[in-house]
N, C-alpha and C positions, 0 to 999 in steps of 0.2 A: 499547420502548427497549432498545437493546443492553446498556447498562450495568446496568440492573436485571436483565435476563435472565442476564447473566454473574455478577452478584453472587449471585443466588438459586441458580444452578446450582453455584457454588463453595461456598456454605454447605451445600447439600444433600450435595455430595461429601464435605466435611469431616465432616459429621454421620454419614455412612455409615461413613467410616473409623474415627471415634471409637466408633461402635456396635460395629463388628466387633472392635476392639481390646479394648473393655471386656466385651463379652458372650462372645466366643469365646476371647480371650486372657487374660481376667481382669486386664487392665492397670489401673494407677492412672490418675487423670485426667491427671497430667503425662505419663506414658508414652503414653497415648492421644493426647494433643495432638501429641507428637513423631511418633507413627505417622501421624497425619493429614497433617502437613506432608510427611513422607516419601512418603506415598501420592500427594499432589498433585504433587510434583516427579517421582516415578517415572513417573506416567502421562504427563506432558509429555515426559519423556525418551524413552519408548516411541514416542510420536507423531512426534517429530523423527527418531528412528532409522528408523521405518517410511517416512517421507517420503524420506529419503536412499536407502533400499533401492530404492524405486520409481524415484527419479531416476537411480540407477546403471543400472537396467534399461532406461531410455529415454534414455541419455546421447547427447549430440551430441559431435562432435570438440571438445575443449577442452584447454587447457593442463593437463598432468599436475601434480598437487600431491603433494609429498612427504608422508610420514606425519604430520610435525609440523604442517604447514600445513593438512592435511585435518582433523586433530583440532581445531585452533584454529577452523577454519571451523564444524565441527559444534557445538562448545561455544558459539561466538558465536551461532549460530542458536538453540540451546537457551536461552541467556540472553535473547535477544530474544523468544522465545516466552513464557517465564515472565514477563518484565517486562511484555509487552503484555497477555496474557490473564489474568494472575493479579493483577498489581499496578496497572496503569494503566487498562485498559478498564473494569473493574467499578466504579471510582470516578473516572470521567472528570472530573467537576466539580472534584475536588481538584487535578488536574494541569493542566487546560487553561484554564479561565476563558473570558471573552469574547475574541473577536478584537480586537486592538489596531490598528484602522485609523485613519489620520489623516483629519480632516475639515476643511472650510473652507479657510482660508488655509494651514494646515499641509500639507494635501494638495496645494493648488495649487502650492506651492513645490517639490514633489518632481519630479524629472525622470524617475524610473523608474515604469513601470507597476506596479500591484499584482500580487501573485501569489495565485492561488486553488488550494488543495491539495485533491485529490479522492482519498479513501481507497479501499481495495480490498475484496474479498469478505470478509464476515463481520467487518468492522472498523467503526470509527467515526472521527470527527475526532480522537480521542485517539491514533490511529496516528501523527500528526504532532507529537507532543509534543516530541521531540528535534530533528527537522529544522526545525520552525517557529522554535525558539530560534536555531538557526544562521543561518537566513535573515534573521531580524530583526537579529541582531548584525551582519550584513553590510550592513544599511541597507535591506532590502526591507520593504515593507508586505505583510503576509500575512493572508489570510483562509482559513477552512476551512468544510467542510460535512459533515454526517452524512447519509448516504443511507439512507432507511428506506421500507418495511420491509426488513429485512436480506436476505431471500431472495426479493425481488420480481424481476420482469423488469427488465433493464437499460433497456428502453424507459420504464419507470416513473420512472427517475431523471432523465430528460432535462429535464422541466419544472421540477423543483426546482433543478436545476443552472442552468437559464436564469434563474430568479428570483434565485438567489444571485448570479449574474454581474451582473444588472441592479442589485441592491442594493449590491454592492461598488463598481461604477462610479458609482452615484448618490452614495454616501457620500464617495468619494475625489475625485470630479470628473474622473477619468481617462476617456479615450475607449476604451481597450482594456486588457486584462489578460493575464497569462500563466497558462496552465493547467498544473498539474503533477499527474499521476495515478500512483498506485502500484497495480500489479496490475490488478484489474478497473477501477479508477478511470480508467486510460488508455483503456479501451474505452468507458466512459461519456462521457469527453471527446470521443472520436472520433465517437460517435453524436450528441452535441450538435452538433458541427461539421457533420456530414452533414445533420442536420435543420434547423439554425438558421443555418448559414453561419459565416464567420470574421470578420465585420465588427467584432465586439467582442473578438476574441482575437488577440493579437500572435504567440503562439508556444505550442506544446504540447511538454512534456517528459514522457516516461513512464519509470517505474522498475519494472522487472520485470513488465511487462505482457504477458499471453499474447495477443499480436496475432494469432496463428494458432491459438489455443486451447491447452488442456492436457489430457493424458490423465487428470490428477487430477480434472478436472471430472466424470468419469463417476461418482465416488463422492460428489460434492457435493450438497447439498440446495438446492432452489429452482429457479425458472425461470432465474435468472442463471447458475447452475452449468451448466444444460443448454445455455444459449447459448454457453458457453465451451468446448464440446466441439469438438475439431478437425474440420474439414471439414463443419461444420454449416451449415444454411441461414442462420442469423443472421450468422455470421462472414463468409460469402460475400457477403451483402447489404451488410455494413459495408465491405467492400473495394471495392465498385463503386457509385459512383465513388470513387476514392481522394481524400482531402483534399489540397488544394494548399497548406495551411498549413505553414509551417516547423515541422518536427517533429524532436526529438532523442530517441533511444531509448537509455536507460541500462539495462544489464542485466548479469547475471552468467552466464557459461557454465556455472556450477556451481549454478544455481538448483535448489532442491529442491521447488518447487511447480509450476513450469511444465516440462512434459516432453512430447515431447523439447525440449531447451533451444533448439534452432534455431527453435522457434515464438515465441521472444521477439523475433525480428527483424521489421522492417516494411519492405517494399520502398519505396524512394524516400525514406526517412528517413535522418538522420545517426545513426550508431551509435557508442556509447561502451561498450565491454566492460570490466568490472571483475571479475577472476577471484577465486576464493577467498571468495565471499560467498553466504550463503543468502538466501532470499526475504524473510523478515522482518528479518534482520540489515541489509538495505539501509537500513532506516528509522533505524538507529543508527550508521551507518558514516561516519567522517570522510572516507574516500575518495569515497563517494557524495556527501556534502555538498559537497566541493570540486568534483567534476565537475558537480553540479547548479548551483552558483553560477557556474561558468564558462559553462555552457550558457545560463543565463538572461541573462548579461551580453553575450553575442554578439548583434550587430545581425542581424536576419533576412536583410536584403539581403546583408550580408557573408558570412553563413553559406551562402546560396544560391550565391554565386559560387565558394565553395571546394569544392563537391561534385564 
């Protein structure tokens, strides 16, 4: 389970920092604790800075950001990284709880299809903590799923996703639902549609999904990372045949995980670009929430006529 692994690794990291501070620096317990917190934050800052260094090297044509906006973007991505992997993911149960899906007459009275959120690489359902609240506040019924094992093949996630779709539809009484995938979650959703068809899905919305792969996948662990390498056999197979389902692609041309950023685009889909956002910061962005709500509310037939 991802939460346990992250919690254990975080505890070991803190213990290492404390040991270094007390043994080599002869620090007091209080000073060692401060040093441990500083170490945890500094390491995450280094990782975010490194991701942006690689993103700049693989940049696609994108709106230029002034120094102030660029700094705000990097700080927001750093905050999202720390919030996700230090505070939320390790203690997922504290933040998420069970999905609040209506059932029986309450579900039958709803006009909207439910929404199923599919998280990305190295994450869990806790990735949706902030956006789930925004969707529910807007009147949507929202379900989530955790894809495990974390570093398995994307093919491995299709059956669990199919089962979760069946369970959500059975509980709510709906005939179809809307799929929303962040990062790798969008690829999982596309593979489900390719293998199982779109009879049970009304629409797909992806957030920061590497539809054409990412160079960062070359340093990722697991079969799923290898499948997200650009020009690989798995991605070529995913694109042929292309899904006919109404699809909206929400992405940032300044993404720091998907590089080159042009790989975020999906031929035949409706695109919504939101500049000045990092990859993880999308999960906590009011601009992304507004764009996602607008995309979910649009009737697929009407969207198709506007392309």
